[in-house]
C-alpha positions in Angstrom: -25.2 243.2 -38.6 -24.3 239.6 -38.3 -20.9 238.6 -36.8 -19.2 235.6 -38.5 -16.3 233.5 -37.3 -15.2 232.7 -33.8 -16.3 235.0 -31.0 -15.8 235.4 -27.3 -18.7 236.1 -24.9 -18.0 236.8 -21.3 -20.6 236.2 -18.6 -20.1 237.8 -15.2 -21.7 236.0 -12.3 -21.9 238.3 -9.3 -20.5 237.2 -5.9 -23.8 237.9 -4.1 -23.7 234.8 -1.9 -25.2 232.3 -4.3 -23.5 229.1 -5.6 -26.3 227.7 -7.9 -26.8 229.1 -11.4 -29.0 228.0 -14.3 -27.3 228.9 -17.5 -27.1 228.3 -21.3 -24.5 228.9 -24.0 -24.8 231.9 -26.4 -22.3 230.3 -28.8 -21.9 227.0 -30.7 -18.7 225.2 -29.8 -18.4 225.9 -26.1 -17.9 223.0 -23.6 -18.4 222.2 -20.0 -14.8 223.5 -19.5 -16.3 227.0 -19.4 -17.4 226.3 -15.8 -15.5 223.1 -14.9 -12.0 223.1 -16.4 -9.3 220.6 -15.3 -8.7 220.7 -11.5 -11.8 222.9 -11.0 -14.2 222.0 -8.2 -17.1 223.7 -9.9 -19.9 221.4 -11.0 -22.1 221.4 -14.1 -24.9 219.0 -15.1 -28.3 218.8 -16.7 -31.9 217.9 -15.9 -33.3 214.8 -17.6 -37.1 214.7 -18.2 -37.1 211.9 -20.7 -35.9 209.3 -18.2 -37.1 206.4 -20.3 -34.7 207.2 -23.1 -31.6 208.0 -21.0 -30.0 204.6 -21.4 -30.5 203.8 -17.7 -33.4 201.4 -17.0 -33.2 202.1 -13.3 -34.4 205.7 -13.6 -38.2 206.0 -13.0 -38.7 209.7 -12.7 -37.1 213.0 -14.0 -33.8 213.7 -12.3 -30.6 215.8 -12.2 -27.5 214.1 -13.6 -24.3 213.7 -11.8 -21.8 216.5 -12.6 -19.6 216.2 -15.6 -16.0 215.4 -14.8 -13.8 218.5 -14.6 -11.9 219.0 -17.9 -14.2 216.6 -19.7 -14.9 219.1 -22.5 -18.6 218.0 -22.8 -20.2 220.0 -25.6 -22.8 222.5 -24.4 -25.9 222.0 -26.7 -27.6 225.1 -28.1 -30.9 225.8 -26.4 -30.3 223.5 -23.4 -30.3 224.7 -19.8 -27.4 223.7 -17.5 -27.2 223.6 -13.7 -24.0 225.1 -12.4 -22.8 224.9 -8.8 -19.8 227.1 -8.1 -17.3 225.9 -5.5 -17.5 229.3 -3.8 -19.9 232.3 -3.5 -17.5 234.7 -5.0 -18.8 234.6 -8.5 -16.5 235.5 -11.4 -16.3 236.0 -15.1 -16.8 233.0 -17.4 -15.9 233.0 -21.1 -17.7 231.2 -23.9 -15.7 230.8 -27.1 -17.3 229.7 -30.4 -19.6 230.9 -33.1 -22.4 233.3 -32.0 -25.7 231.6 -32.2 -28.0 233.1 -34.8 -31.1 232.0 -36.7 -33.7 229.4 -35.9 -33.3 226.8 -33.2 -36.0 224.2 -32.7 -36.3 222.5 -29.3 -38.2 219.2 -28.8 -39.0 219.1 -25.1 -40.5 215.9 -23.7 -43.3 214.8 -21.5 -42.7 211.3 -20.2 -45.3 208.9 -18.8 -48.5 209.8 -17.0 -47.6 209.6 -13.3 -44.5 211.7 -12.4 -45.6 214.9 -10.7 -43.0 217.0 -12.6 -43.5 215.4 -16.0 -43.2 217.7 -18.9 -40.9 220.2 -17.2 -37.8 220.8 -19.3 -34.8 223.0 -18.5 -34.0 225.0 -21.7 -31.9 228.1 -22.3 -31.8 231.3 -24.3 -29.6 230.4 -27.3 -28.7 234.0 -28.2 -26.2 236.6 -27.1 -29.2 238.9 -26.8 -32.5 239.0 -24.9 -35.2 236.5 -25.9 -38.9 237.6 -25.9 -40.9 234.7 -24.5 -44.2 236.3 -25.6 -43.0 236.5 -29.2 -41.7 232.9 -29.1 -44.9 231.5 -27.6 -47.1 233.4 -30.1 -45.2 231.9 -33.1 -47.3 229.4 -35.1 -44.5 226.8 -35.0 -45.1 226.1 -31.3 -46.7 222.8 -30.5 -48.0 221.5 -27.1 -46.1 224.0 -24.9 -47.6 225.7 -21.9 -47.8 229.5 -21.9 -45.4 229.9 -19.0 -41.7 230.1 -18.0 -40.2 229.5 -14.6 -36.8 230.9 -13.4 -34.8 229.5 -10.5 -33.2 232.6 -9.0 -31.6 234.0 -5.8 -33.4 236.4 -3.5 -32.9 237.5 0.1 -30.4 234.7 0.7 -32.6 231.9 -0.7 -33.1 230.1 -4.0 -36.7 230.7 -5.2 -38.8 230.3 -8.3 -40.1 233.2 -10.4 -43.0 232.6 -12.9 -44.1 234.5 -16.0 -47.1 233.9 -18.2 -49.3 236.1 -20.4 -48.1 239.5 -19.1 -48.3 238.3 -15.5 -45.3 237.8 -13.2 -45.0 236.2 -9.8 -43.4 238.0 -8.1 -44.7 241.1 -10.0 -41.3 242.2 -11.3 -40.9 238.9 -13.3 -40.8 239.4 -17.1 -40.9 237.4 -20.3 -37.6 239.0 -21.4 -35.0 236.3 -21.0 -31.4 237.5 -20.6 -28.5 236.1 -22.5 -27.1 232.9 -21.0 -30.2 232.4 -18.9 -31.7 228.9 -18.5 -35.4 228.6 -17.7 -38.1 226.0 -17.4 -40.9 225.4 -19.9 -43.5 222.6 -19.8 -45.0 220.3 -22.3 -48.8 220.8 -21.9 -50.5 217.4 -22.3 -49.8 213.7 -21.7 -49.4 211.5 -24.7 -47.1 213.6 -26.9 -44.0 215.7 -26.8 -43.7 219.4 -27.7 -41.8 221.7 -30.1 -40.8 225.3 -30.0 -38.6 227.3 -32.4 -36.6 230.3 -31.3 -36.0 232.8 -34.1 -34.2 236.0 -34.7 -37.6 237.7 -34.8 -38.0 236.8 -31.1 -34.7 238.5 -30.1 -34.6 241.9 -28.3 -32.0 244.2 -27.0 -32.3 245.9 -23.6 -32.0 249.6 -24.3 -30.7 252.1 -21.8 -34.1 252.9 -20.5 -35.5 249.4 -20.7 -36.2 247.5 -17.4 -36.1 243.8 -18.4 -37.3 242.8 -14.9 -40.6 244.7 -15.2 -43.5 242.6 -16.5 -45.8 244.5 -18.9 -49.2 245.5 -17.5 -52.6 244.5 -18.7 -54.1 247.3 -16.7 -57.7 246.5 -17.0 -57.4 243.0 -15.5 -58.9 242.4 -12.0 -56.2 241.0 -9.8 -55.8 239.7 -6.3 -52.2 239.0 -5.4 -51.7 237.2 -2.1 -48.4 237.0 -0.2 -47.6 234.7 2.7 -44.7 235.6 5.0 -43.1 234.2 8.1 -41.5 237.5 8.8 -38.3 236.5 7.0 -39.2 234.9 3.7 -42.3 235.3 1.5 -44.1 233.7 -1.4 -47.0 234.8 -3.7 -50.0 233.5 -5.6 -52.0 235.5 -8.2 -55.7 235.3 -9.0 -56.5 237.2 -12.2 -59.5 237.7 -14.5 -59.2 237.7 -18.3 -62.1 237.7 -20.7 -60.6 234.9 -22.8 -59.8 232.5 -19.9 -62.2 229.9 -18.7 -63.1 229.2 -15.1 -61.9 225.7 -15.4 -58.3 224.6 -15.9 -56.8 225.9 -19.1 -53.5 227.2 -20.5 -53.8 230.4 -18.5 -53.6 228.5 -15.2 -50.0 228.1 -14.3 -48.5 225.4 -12.0 -46.6 226.2 -8.9 -43.0 225.2 -8.7 -42.2 224.5 -5.1 -39.0 225.9 -3.5 -38.7 222.7 -1.4 -37.3 224.8 1.4 -38.8 224.7 4.9 -37.5 228.3 5.5 -39.8 229.6 2.8 -43.6 229.4 3.3 -45.6 228.9 0.1 -49.1 229.9 -1.0 -51.0 228.7 -4.0 -54.5 228.0 -5.3 -55.9 224.6 -5.9 -57.4 223.6 -9.2 -58.2 220.0 -10.3 -55.9 218.8 -7.5 -53.0 220.8 -8.9 -51.1 223.7 -7.1 -51.4 226.9 -9.1 -49.2 230.0 -8.8 -51.4 231.9 -11.3 -55.1 231.1 -11.4 -57.1 232.8 -14.3 -60.8 233.3 -14.5 -63.0 234.8 -17.2 -64.4 237.2 -14.6 -64.9 237.7 -10.9 -68.5 237.2 -9.9 -70.4 236.8 -6.6 -70.7 233.2 -5.5 -67.2 232.1 -6.5 -65.0 230.3 -3.9 -61.3 229.6 -4.6 -59.5 227.0 -2.6 -56.1 228.2 -1.2 -53.3 225.9 -0.1 -50.2 226.7 1.9 -47.0 225.0 2.9 -45.8 226.7 6.1 -42.4 224.9 6.0 -42.2 224.8 9.7 -44.4 225.9 12.7 -44.7 229.6 13.4 -46.6 232.8 13.0 -47.6 233.9 9.5 -49.3 236.7 7.6 -51.2 236.6 4.4 -51.2 240.1 2.8 -53.1 241.3 -0.3 -50.2 243.0 -1.9 -52.1 243.7 -5.1 -55.9 244.4 -5.2 -57.0 246.2 -8.3 -59.9 246.5 -10.8 -62.2 244.5 -8.6 -65.9 245.0 -9.6 -67.8 247.3 -7.3 -70.5 244.7 -6.8 -68.0 242.2 -5.4 -66.4 241.8 -1.9 -63.4 239.6 -1.7 -63.1 237.6 1.6 -60.2 235.6 2.9 -61.7 232.8 5.0 -59.8 230.8 7.6 -61.8 227.6 8.1 -59.7 226.6 11.1 -60.6 229.7 13.2 -63.7 230.8 11.4 -62.2 234.2 10.7 -63.3 236.1 7.6 -61.3 239.1 6.4 -62.6 241.5 3.8 -59.6 242.2 1.5 -58.5 245.5 0.1 -55.0 246.8 -0.9 -52.5 245.7 1.8 -55.1 244.2 4.0 -53.6 241.3 6.0 -54.4 238.4 8.2 -52.1 236.9 10.8 -52.3 233.4 12.1 -50.4 230.5 13.6 -49.7 227.2 11.9 -47.8 224.0 12.4 -45.4 222.9 9.7 -47.8 220.7 7.8 -49.2 221.4 4.3 -52.7 222.8 4.6 -55.0 222.5 1.6 -58.3 222.7 3.4 -57.8 225.7 5.8 -58.1 228.8 3.6 -60.3 229.9 0.7 -61.0 233.1 -1.2 -64.7 234.1 -1.4 -66.4 236.5 -3.8 -69.5 238.0 -2.3 -72.1 240.6 -3.1 -72.1 243.7 -0.9 -74.3 243.3 2.1 -73.7 239.6 2.5 -73.1 238.5 6.1 -69.5 237.7 6.8 -70.3 235.4 9.7 -67.9 236.7 12.3 -67.4 239.7 14.6 -64.0 240.9 13.4 -63.6 243.1 16.5 -63.4 240.1 18.7 -60.8 238.3 16.6 -57.4 239.1 18.1 -55.5 237.4 15.3 -57.0 239.7 12.6 -55.1 242.8 11.3 -56.7 244.8 8.5 
């Protein structure tokens, strides 16, 4: 049943080595003092997409605000995402006090101008003290001009990275559309020229049962998929190419933009579509004759491996080839097939591509003579 009156919600942040957290308030009435009370050296601020309406004419692109002053008691808005930097990596328990959020909450994310590369990205938050089902929220008819994707900023293997979810596909694969309580996440307004709207409702809420795994994305088991992972031996990154009968081969709402980690320690891989970097690239089907441009950001010079970590439901009349245009190497992919190479630290959007060929086609290289190839 519903809980009325004041309530206390405690959020435990584990001391796992991270300082940055992306959070939202599950109650109405909480303030920035939850994380930055008087004398605290923790920091909390927001991300501003609508830089033309922020009261500062000097801002010409989306930006993160300066932290709120400690003890400022700045109200935490329902449905807004906040960036929190703790002064230490020890974590701790943080207490929200107020009225539990319940019912409909309509957000009005913005898309400002036509030039900023990150225009339309808005940091929002789960408003409820329960899980929020993104698939249910996106399917609601009240949604206007919102991309079918969410992005998380999270902590993995000692680095802050992005996870992406859209239409039952996660990158990495464990990523789900079940958004935990107090979790902030990114959404994007789809098109230039207008803002967006989305309403979170009680019907979009879920509870994680004892047997539920909220980190596991649901499977659409009949979809052909090629998941590519690039690794420098320490850190890794993924891109997904997937076929869905209702997707187009051109850019559409099932092609999801790459959010860069902006970290030279983490190499990145993505596909290229209409000059945009895509973390998920969707096609209506895989057919012979297709070529998909792959881009990568090595971060810094070194040795790298591209591995096909997922290779499933590929039509029997198709061979999938990873082509290195720099060396001429062509590698026929299968589950866990990999290709190792050396690169400098520069972004390379012309070096690799993924080819779909009919069986019997000439690959154009003697693999036995290529010492950089490991299949």
